[in-house]
VEXZALO-161123 format. One record per residue: residue in three letters; chain; x, y, z of N, C-alpha, C in turn. Coordinates in Angstrom, 2 decimals. Layout:
N
SITE | ALA | A | X | Y | Z | X | Y | Z | X | Y | Z
...
This chain:
159
SITE | MET | A | 10.03 | -4.39 | -8.75 | 10.14 | -2.95 | -8.61 | 11.18 | -2.39 | -9.57
SITE | LYS | A | 11.76 | -3.24 | -10.38 | 12.80 | -2.76 | -11.29 | 12.25 | -1.81 | -12.34
SITE | GLU | A | 10.94 | -1.89 | -12.64 | 10.33 | -0.99 | -13.62 | 9.85 | 0.31 | -12.99
SITE | PHE | A | 9.92 | 0.41 | -11.67 | 9.49 | 1.62 | -10.98 | 10.62 | 2.64 | -11.05
SITE | LYS | A | 10.25 | 3.91 | -11.10 | 11.25 | 4.98 | -11.12 | 11.36 | 5.57 | -9.72
SITE | LEU | A | 12.54 | 5.43 | -9.12 | 12.77 | 5.99 | -7.79 | 12.76 | 7.51 | -7.87
SITE | LEU | A | 12.00 | 8.15 | -7.00 | 11.92 | 9.61 | -6.97 | 12.78 | 10.14 | -5.83
SITE | ALA | A | 13.57 | 11.13 | -6.11 | 14.45 | 11.74 | -5.10 | 13.68 | 12.86 | -4.40
SITE | LEU | A | 12.79 | 12.48 | -3.49 | 11.99 | 13.45 | -2.76 | 12.61 | 13.72 | -1.40
SITE | SER | A | 12.48 | 14.94 | -0.95 | 12.95 | 15.31 | 0.39 | 11.98 | 14.74 | 1.42
SITE | PRO | A | 12.42 | 14.65 | 2.67 | 11.48 | 14.22 | 3.73 | 10.23 | 15.10 | 3.80
SITE | GLU | A | 10.39 | 16.40 | 3.55 | 9.24 | 17.31 | 3.59 | 8.26 | 16.99 | 2.45
SITE | GLU | A | 8.79 | 16.66 | 1.27 | 7.92 | 16.31 | 0.14 | 7.18 | 15.01 | 0.41
SITE | LYS | A | 7.87 | 14.04 | 1.03 | 7.20 | 12.79 | 1.38 | 6.11 | 13.04 | 2.42
SITE | ALA | A | 6.40 | 13.89 | 3.39 | 5.41 | 14.20 | 4.43 | 4.18 | 14.86 | 3.80
SITE | THR | A | 4.38 | 15.70 | 2.81 | 3.26 | 16.34 | 2.11 | 2.41 | 15.28 | 1.40
SITE | LEU | A | 3.05 | 14.28 | 0.79 | 2.31 | 13.20 | 0.14 | 1.48 | 12.41 | 1.15
SITE | LEU | A | 1.95 | 12.31 | 2.38 | 1.24 | 11.57 | 3.43 | -0.02 | 12.28 | 3.91
SITE | ASP | A | -0.15 | 13.57 | 3.59 | -1.30 | 14.35 | 4.07 | -2.65 | 13.76 | 3.70
SITE | THR | A | -2.72 | 13.01 | 2.60 | -4.01 | 12.45 | 2.16 | -4.38 | 11.16 | 2.87
SITE | PHE | A | -3.52 | 10.67 | 3.75 | -3.73 | 9.38 | 4.41 | -4.15 | 9.56 | 5.85
SITE | ASP | A | -5.27 | 8.90 | 6.23 | -5.67 | 8.92 | 7.63 | -4.72 | 8.06 | 8.47
SITE | LEU | A | -3.85 | 7.35 | 7.79 | -2.84 | 6.52 | 8.45 | -1.98 | 7.33 | 9.42
SITE | VAL | A | -1.77 | 8.60 | 9.10 | -0.90 | 9.43 | 9.94 | -1.69 | 10.40 | 10.82
SITE | ASP | A | -3.02 | 10.35 | 10.73 | -3.82 | 11.22 | 11.59 | -3.51 | 10.94 | 13.05
SITE | GLY | A | -3.27 | 11.98 | 13.80 | -2.99 | 11.83 | 15.23 | -1.55 | 11.52 | 15.56
SITE | LEU | A | -0.72 | 11.25 | 14.54 | 0.70 | 11.01 | 14.82 | 1.39 | 12.34 | 15.06
SITE | ALA | A | 2.26 | 12.37 | 16.04 | 3.03 | 13.58 | 16.31 | 3.96 | 13.87 | 15.14
SITE | THR | A | 4.26 | 15.13 | 14.95 | 5.13 | 15.56 | 13.85 | 6.46 | 14.82 | 13.86
SITE | ASN | A | 7.03 | 14.61 | 15.04 | 8.33 | 13.92 | 15.10 | 8.22 | 12.46 | 14.66
SITE | HIS | A | 7.04 | 11.84 | 14.86 | 6.83 | 10.47 | 14.40 | 6.69 | 10.42 | 12.87
SITE | ILE | A | 6.01 | 11.40 | 12.32 | 5.89 | 11.48 | 10.85 | 7.27 | 11.73 | 10.24
SITE | GLU | A | 8.05 | 12.57 | 10.88 | 9.41 | 12.84 | 10.40 | 10.25 | 11.57 | 10.40
SITE | LYS | A | 10.05 | 10.72 | 11.39 | 10.76 | 9.43 | 11.44 | 10.25 | 8.49 | 10.35
SITE | LEU | A | 8.93 | 8.43 | 10.19 | 8.31 | 7.53 | 9.22 | 8.82 | 7.79 | 7.80
SITE | VAL | A | 8.87 | 9.06 | 7.41 | 9.23 | 9.37 | 6.02 | 10.67 | 8.95 | 5.68
SITE | ILE | A | 11.50 | 8.82 | 6.69 | 12.87 | 8.36 | 6.45 | 12.87 | 6.95 | 5.88
SITE | PHE | A | 11.90 | 6.14 | 6.29 | 11.86 | 4.73 | 5.91 | 10.97 | 4.45 | 4.69
SITE | LEU | A | 10.30 | 5.47 | 4.17 | 9.47 | 5.32 | 2.98 | 10.26 | 5.75 | 1.75
SITE | LYS | A | 10.11 | 5.00 | 0.67 | 10.74 | 5.36 | -0.60 | 9.63 | 5.74 | -1.57
SITE | ALA | A | 9.88 | 6.81 | -2.32 | 8.89 | 7.29 | -3.29 | 9.24 | 6.77 | -4.69
SITE | TYR | A | 8.21 | 6.31 | -5.39 | 8.38 | 5.79 | -6.74 | 7.28 | 6.32 | -7.65
SITE | SER | A | 7.62 | 6.40 | -8.92 | 6.65 | 6.67 | -9.97 | 6.50 | 5.38 | -10.78
SITE | VAL | A | 5.26 | 5.01 | -11.07 | 4.99 | 3.81 | -11.85 | 4.10 | 4.21 | -13.03
SITE | SER | A | 4.52 | 3.83 | -14.22 | 3.79 | 4.19 | -15.43 | 2.51 | 3.38 | -15.57
SITE | SER | A | 1.53 | 4.00 | -16.19 | 0.25 | 3.36 | -16.47 | 0.47 | 2.03 | -17.20
SITE | GLY | A | -0.28 | 1.02 | -16.77 | -0.20 | -0.29 | -17.41 | 0.76 | -1.26 | -16.76
SITE | LEU | A | 1.67 | -0.77 | -15.93 | 2.62 | -1.66 | -15.26 | 1.99 | -2.34 | -14.06
SITE | THR | A | 2.45 | -3.54 | -13.78 | 1.97 | -4.28 | -12.62 | 2.82 | -3.92 | -11.42
SITE | ILE | A | 2.18 | -3.53 | -10.35 | 2.86 | -3.12 | -9.12 | 3.03 | -4.33 | -8.20
SITE | ILE | A | 1.98 | -5.12 | -8.07 | 1.99 | -6.33 | -7.25 | 1.47 | -7.47 | -8.12
SITE | HIS | A | 2.16 | -8.60 | -8.08 | 1.78 | -9.75 | -8.89 | 1.08 | -10.80 | -8.04
SITE | GLU | A | -0.11 | -11.20 | -8.46 | -0.83 | -12.27 | -7.78 | 0.06 | -13.50 | -7.69
SITE | GLY | A | 0.10 | -14.12 | -6.50 | 0.88 | -15.33 | -6.30 | 2.32 | -15.12 | -5.88
SITE | GLU | A | 2.79 | -13.86 | -5.87 | 4.14 | -13.58 | -5.41 | 4.13 | -13.18 | -3.94
SITE | LYS | A | 5.22 | -13.43 | -3.28 | 5.37 | -13.09 | -1.86 | 5.32 | -11.57 | -1.69
SITE | GLY | A | 4.63 | -11.13 | -0.66 | 4.48 | -9.70 | -0.39 | 5.63 | -9.15 | 0.44
SITE | HIS | A | 6.55 | -8.46 | -0.22 | 7.72 | -7.91 | 0.47 | 7.57 | -6.43 | 0.80
SITE | PHE | A | 6.46 | -5.83 | 0.36 | 6.27 | -4.40 | 0.59 | 4.79 | -4.06 | 0.55
SITE | PHE | A | 4.45 | -2.91 | 1.13 | 3.13 | -2.35 | 0.94 | 3.29 | -0.93 | 0.42
SITE | CYS | A | 2.24 | -0.42 | -0.21 | 2.33 | 0.87 | -0.89 | 1.21 | 1.80 | -0.45
SITE | LEU | A | 1.54 | 3.06 | -0.39 | 0.57 | 4.12 | -0.19 | 0.40 | 4.79 | -1.55
SITE | VAL | A | -0.80 | 4.77 | -2.08 | -1.07 | 5.38 | -3.38 | -1.26 | 6.88 | -3.15
SITE | CYS | A | -0.31 | 7.67 | -3.62 | -0.33 | 9.12 | -3.39 | -0.99 | 9.89 | -4.51
SITE | LYS | A | -0.77 | 9.45 | -5.74 | -1.36 | 10.10 | -6.92 | -1.69 | 9.02 | -7.94
SITE | GLY | A | -2.74 | 9.25 | -8.71 | -3.12 | 8.31 | -9.75 | -4.11 | 7.27 | -9.26
SITE | GLN | A | -4.28 | 6.25 | -10.08 | -5.27 | 5.21 | -9.76 | -4.72 | 3.84 | -10.14
SITE | VAL | A | -5.09 | 2.84 | -9.35 | -4.68 | 1.46 | -9.59 | -5.92 | 0.56 | -9.67
SITE | ASP | A | -5.76 | -0.56 | -10.38 | -6.81 | -1.57 | -10.43 | -6.34 | -2.80 | -9.66
SITE | ILE | A | -7.23 | -3.36 | -8.85 | -6.99 | -4.63 | -8.20 | -7.56 | -5.68 | -9.15
SITE | VAL | A | -6.71 | -6.61 | -9.60 | -7.07 | -7.54 | -10.65 | -6.82 | -8.97 | -10.16
SITE | LYS | A | -7.78 | -9.84 | -10.44 | -7.65 | -11.24 | -10.02 | -7.98 | -12.14 | -11.20
SITE | ALA | A | -7.21 | -13.22 | -11.33 | -7.47 | -14.19 | -12.40 | -8.61 | -15.11 | -11.97
SITE | ASP | A | -9.55 | -15.36 | -12.88 | -10.62 | -16.30 | -12.59 | -10.13 | -17.73 | -12.86
SITE | VAL | A | -11.01 | -18.72 | -12.74 | -10.59 | -20.12 | -12.89 | -10.06 | -20.43 | -14.29
SITE | LYS | A | -10.45 | -19.63 | -15.27 | -9.96 | -19.82 | -16.65 | -8.71 | -18.99 | -16.93
SITE | GLY | A | -8.26 | -18.23 | -15.95 | -7.08 | -17.41 | -16.13 | -7.34 | -16.02 | -16.67
SITE | ALA | A | -8.62 | -15.69 | -16.92 | -8.98 | -14.36 | -17.40 | -8.88 | -13.36 | -16.24
SITE | LEU | A | -8.33 | -12.19 | -16.51 | -8.19 | -11.18 | -15.47 | -9.49 | -10.40 | -15.30
SITE | LYS | A | -9.90 | -10.28 | -14.06 | -11.11 | -9.54 | -13.71 | -10.74 | -8.42 | -12.74
SITE | THR | A | -11.22 | -7.21 | -13.03 | -10.97 | -6.08 | -12.13 | -11.92 | -6.19 | -10.95
SITE | VAL | A | -11.35 | -6.28 | -9.77 | -12.12 | -6.43 | -8.54 | -12.47 | -5.06 | -7.96
SITE | ASN | A | -11.53 | -4.12 | -8.08 | -11.71 | -2.80 | -7.49 | -10.75 | -1.83 | -8.13
SITE | SER | A | -11.06 | -0.56 | -8.06 | -10.14 | 0.51 | -8.45 | -9.93 | 1.41 | -7.24
SITE | LEU | A | -8.69 | 1.78 | -7.01 | -8.36 | 2.61 | -5.86 | -7.53 | 3.81 | -6.30
SITE | GLY | A | -7.71 | 4.91 | -5.60 | -6.97 | 6.12 | -5.93 | -6.15 | 6.62 | -4.77
SITE | ALA | A | -5.80 | 7.88 | -4.85 | -4.95 | 8.52 | -3.83 | -5.55 | 8.35 | -2.44
SITE | GLY | A | -4.67 | 8.11 | -1.49 | -5.09 | 7.94 | -0.10 | -5.35 | 6.50 | 0.29
SITE | LYS | A | -5.19 | 5.58 | -0.66 | -5.45 | 4.16 | -0.37 | -4.14 | 3.39 | -0.21
SITE | ILE | A | -4.23 | 2.24 | 0.43 | -3.07 | 1.39 | 0.73 | -3.25 | 0.07 | 0.00
SITE | ILE | A | -2.16 | -0.43 | -0.58 | -2.20 | -1.71 | -1.29 | -1.04 | -2.60 | -0.83
SITE | GLY | A | -1.28 | -3.89 | -0.87 | -0.22 | -4.85 | -0.57 | -0.01 | -5.15 | 0.90
SITE | GLU | A | -0.83 | -4.57 | 1.75 | -0.60 | -4.70 | 3.20 | -0.93 | -6.09 | 3.72
SITE | ILE | A | -1.88 | -6.77 | 3.11 | -2.27 | -8.09 | 3.63 | -1.15 | -9.10 | 3.43
SITE | ALA | A | -0.64 | -9.21 | 2.21 | 0.46 | -10.15 | 1.95 | 1.72 | -9.74 | 2.71
SITE | PHE | A | 1.90 | -8.44 | 2.91 | 3.06 | -7.96 | 3.67 | 2.99 | -8.47 | 5.11
SITE | PHE | A | 1.83 | -8.32 | 5.74 | 1.73 | -8.67 | 7.15 | 1.53 | -10.15 | 7.41
SITE | ASP | A | 0.84 | -10.86 | 6.52 | 0.69 | -12.29 | 6.80 | 1.81 | -13.11 | 6.16
SITE | ASN | A | 2.69 | -12.42 | 5.43 | 3.93 | -13.02 | 4.91 | 3.67 | -14.22 | 3.99
SITE | VAL | A | 2.60 | -14.13 | 3.21 | 2.32 | -15.15 | 2.20 | 2.21 | -14.46 | 0.84
SITE | THR | A | 1.70 | -15.18 | -0.13 | 1.62 | -14.60 | -1.47 | 0.43 | -13.67 | -1.62
SITE | SER | A | 0.52 | -12.78 | -2.58 | -0.55 | -11.82 | -2.86 | -1.74 | -12.55 | -3.49
SITE | SER | A | -2.92 | -12.19 | -3.03 | -4.13 | -12.85 | -3.52 | -4.65 | -12.21 | -4.80
SITE | ALA | A | -4.09 | -11.09 | -5.19 | -4.52 | -10.40 | -6.42 | -3.34 | -9.59 | -6.95
SITE | SER | A | -3.45 | -9.17 | -8.19 | -2.46 | -8.27 | -8.77 | -2.95 | -6.85 | -8.64
SITE | VAL | A | -2.02 | -5.91 | -8.67 | -2.36 | -4.49 | -8.67 | -1.65 | -3.88 | -9.86
SITE | MET | A | -2.45 | -3.23 | -10.72 | -1.90 | -2.63 | -11.93 | -2.16 | -1.13 | -11.92
SITE | ALA | A | -1.19 | -0.38 | -12.42 | -1.35 | 1.07 | -12.53 | -2.35 | 1.37 | -13.65
SITE | LYS | A | -3.49 | 1.92 | -13.29 | -4.52 | 2.30 | -14.26 | -4.12 | 3.62 | -14.92
SITE | GLN | A | -3.43 | 4.44 | -14.15 | -2.87 | 5.72 | -14.61 | -1.43 | 5.75 | -14.09
SITE | ASP | A | -0.67 | 6.75 | -14.50 | 0.63 | 6.95 | -13.87 | 0.37 | 7.19 | -12.38
SITE | VAL | A | 1.12 | 6.51 | -11.52 | 0.91 | 6.64 | -10.09 | 2.20 | 7.02 | -9.37
SITE | THR | A | 2.02 | 7.69 | -8.27 | 3.11 | 7.97 | -7.34 | 2.82 | 7.18 | -6.09
SITE | LEU | A | 3.82 | 6.41 | -5.65 | 3.67 | 5.54 | -4.49 | 4.72 | 5.88 | -3.44
SITE | LEU | A | 4.35 | 5.72 | -2.20 | 5.31 | 5.65 | -1.10 | 5.32 | 4.19 | -0.69
SITE | ILE | A | 6.51 | 3.59 | -0.68 | 6.62 | 2.15 | -0.44 | 7.44 | 1.88 | 0.82
SITE | MET | A | 6.92 | 0.95 | 1.62 | 7.62 | 0.46 | 2.81 | 7.90 | -1.02 | 2.59
SITE | ASP | A | 9.19 | -1.36 | 2.51 | 9.53 | -2.78 | 2.36 | 9.79 | -3.38 | 3.74
SITE | ARG | A | 9.95 | -4.68 | 3.78 | 10.08 | -5.39 | 5.05 | 11.30 | -4.93 | 5.84
SITE | THR | A | 12.43 | -4.73 | 5.17 | 13.65 | -4.29 | 5.86 | 13.46 | -2.91 | 6.47
SITE | SER | A | 12.87 | -2.01 | 5.70 | 12.62 | -0.65 | 6.20 | 11.62 | -0.66 | 7.35
SITE | PHE | A | 10.59 | -1.51 | 7.26 | 9.60 | -1.58 | 8.33 | 10.24 | -2.07 | 9.63
SITE | SER | A | 11.10 | -3.08 | 9.52 | 11.80 | -3.58 | 10.71 | 12.68 | -2.49 | 11.33
SITE | ALA | A | 13.35 | -1.73 | 10.48 | 14.20 | -0.64 | 10.97 | 13.34 | 0.46 | 11.61
SITE | PHE | A | 12.19 | 0.76 | 11.01 | 11.26 | 1.74 | 11.57 | 10.76 | 1.29 | 12.94
SITE | CYS | A | 10.42 | 0.01 | 13.06 | 9.96 | -0.54 | 14.34 | 11.04 | -0.41 | 15.42
SITE | ALA | A | 12.28 | -0.70 | 15.05 | 13.38 | -0.61 | 16.01 | 13.65 | 0.85 | 16.39
SITE | ASP | A | 13.55 | 1.74 | 15.42 | 13.85 | 3.16 | 15.65 | 12.73 | 3.88 | 16.39
SITE | SER | A | 11.49 | 3.58 | 16.04 | 10.34 | 4.31 | 16.58 | 9.21 | 3.35 | 16.91
SITE | PRO | A | 9.38 | 2.54 | 17.97 | 8.38 | 1.51 | 18.26 | 6.97 | 2.05 | 18.50
SITE | TYR | A | 6.83 | 3.18 | 19.16 | 5.50 | 3.72 | 19.41 | 4.82 | 4.11 | 18.10
SITE | ALA | A | 5.53 | 4.83 | 17.25 | 4.96 | 5.25 | 15.95 | 4.65 | 4.03 | 15.10
SITE | ALA | A | 5.54 | 3.03 | 15.11 | 5.32 | 1.80 | 14.33 | 4.07 | 1.08 | 14.82
SITE | LEU | A | 3.86 | 1.04 | 16.13 | 2.66 | 0.42 | 16.68 | 1.41 | 1.17 | 16.22
SITE | GLN | A | 1.45 | 2.49 | 16.26 | 0.30 | 3.29 | 15.83 | -0.02 | 3.06 | 14.36
SITE | ILE | A | 1.01 | 3.00 | 13.52 | 0.81 | 2.74 | 12.08 | 0.24 | 1.34 | 11.89
SITE | THR | A | 0.78 | 0.36 | 12.60 | 0.32 | -1.02 | 12.47 | -1.15 | -1.15 | 12.89
SITE | LEU | A | -1.52 | -0.51 | 13.98 | -2.92 | -0.55 | 14.42 | -3.86 | 0.08 | 13.38
SITE | LYS | A | -3.42 | 1.18 | 12.77 | -4.24 | 1.81 | 11.74 | -4.33 | 0.92 | 10.50
SITE | LEU | A | -3.24 | 0.25 | 10.15 | -3.28 | -0.68 | 9.02 | -4.22 | -1.84 | 9.30
SITE | LEU | A | -4.21 | -2.34 | 10.53 | -5.13 | -3.42 | 10.89 | -6.58 | -2.95 | 10.81
SITE | LYS | A | -6.84 | -1.73 | 11.23 | -8.19 | -1.17 | 11.12 | -8.60 | -1.08 | 9.65
SITE | TYR | A | -7.68 | -0.65 | 8.81 | -7.94 | -0.54 | 7.37 | -8.26 | -1.92 | 6.78
SITE | VAL | A | -7.46 | -2.93 | 7.12 | -7.70 | -4.29 | 6.63 | -9.06 | -4.79 | 7.11
SITE | SER | A | -9.40 | -4.53 | 8.37 | -10.69 | -4.95 | 8.92 | -11.85 | -4.30 | 8.17
SITE | GLN | A | -11.72 | -3.02 | 7.87 | -12.78 | -2.32 | 7.14 | -12.96 | -2.92 | 5.74
SITE | ARG | A | -11.86 | -3.23 | 5.08 | -11.95 | -3.82 | 3.74 | -12.56 | -5.21 | 3.81
SITE | LEU | A | -12.25 | -5.97 | 4.84 | -12.85 | -7.30 | 5.01 | -14.35 | -7.17 | 5.21
SITE | ARG | A | -14.78 | -6.21 | 6.01 | -16.21 | -5.99 | 6.24 | -16.92 | -5.62 | 4.93
SITE | GLN | A | -16.27 | -4.76 | 4.12 | -16.86 | -4.37 | 2.83 | -16.99 | -5.59 | 1.91
SITE | THR | A | -15.95 | -6.40 | 1.86 | -15.96 | -7.59 | 1.02 | -17.03 | -8.56 | 1.47
SITE | THR | A | -17.14 | -8.76 | 2.77 | -18.16 | -9.65 | 3.33 | -19.55 | -9.14 | 2.98
SITE | GLY | A | -19.73 | -7.82 | 3.06 | -21.01 | -7.22 | 2.71 | -21.38 | -7.46 | 1.26
SITE | LYS | A | -20.40 | -7.39 | 0.36 | -20.64 | -7.65 | -1.06 | -20.89 | -9.13 | -1.31
SITE | LEU | A | -20.16 | -9.98 | -0.62 | -20.25 | -11.42 | -0.82 | -21.62 | -11.97 | -0.45
SITE | VAL | A | -22.23 | -11.42 | 0.57 | -23.50 | -11.95 | 1.05 | -24.57 | -11.91 | -0.05
SITE | ASP | A | -24.46 | -10.97 | -0.96 | -25.44 | -10.87 | -2.06 | -25.33 | -12.04 | -3.03
SITE | PHE | A | -24.20 | -12.75 | -3.01 | -23.99 | -13.87 | -3.94 | -24.26 | -15.24 | -3.29
SITE | LEU | A | -24.63 | -15.22 | -2.02 | -24.88 | -16.49 | -1.33 | -26.34 | -16.91 | -1.44
């Protein structure tokens, strides 16, 4: 994250960035106000790697603006774009929650604005607002399940 530019956004500005995410749908305003305290906003320039395949997942990101490519190395080491994601999508959540290495890299296809939750901040959020943290975690699990179903649906065509 050393190449990321930390943005000095107010809690209100962070909350506005969250508007594009169904992650916060149904959360009470006071829970969103708590959540934004633990999120850090960053700008990442086009072409930079946000998440490196094979590295431990210490954070997950909410893509607020711009577009990212999910990239995976094939058996020969050539990078293949698996997917492109834009605003309103979440990246890095699987390695964050299962506490192992990332299965793919994520690269900024365009300049992107991210809201990032690292492990320390997530633990503090859970301690401060357990109900809101549970609601966010359940929505993240639903998101992961949906992506797994999509991947399984694509995979069946290759069997």
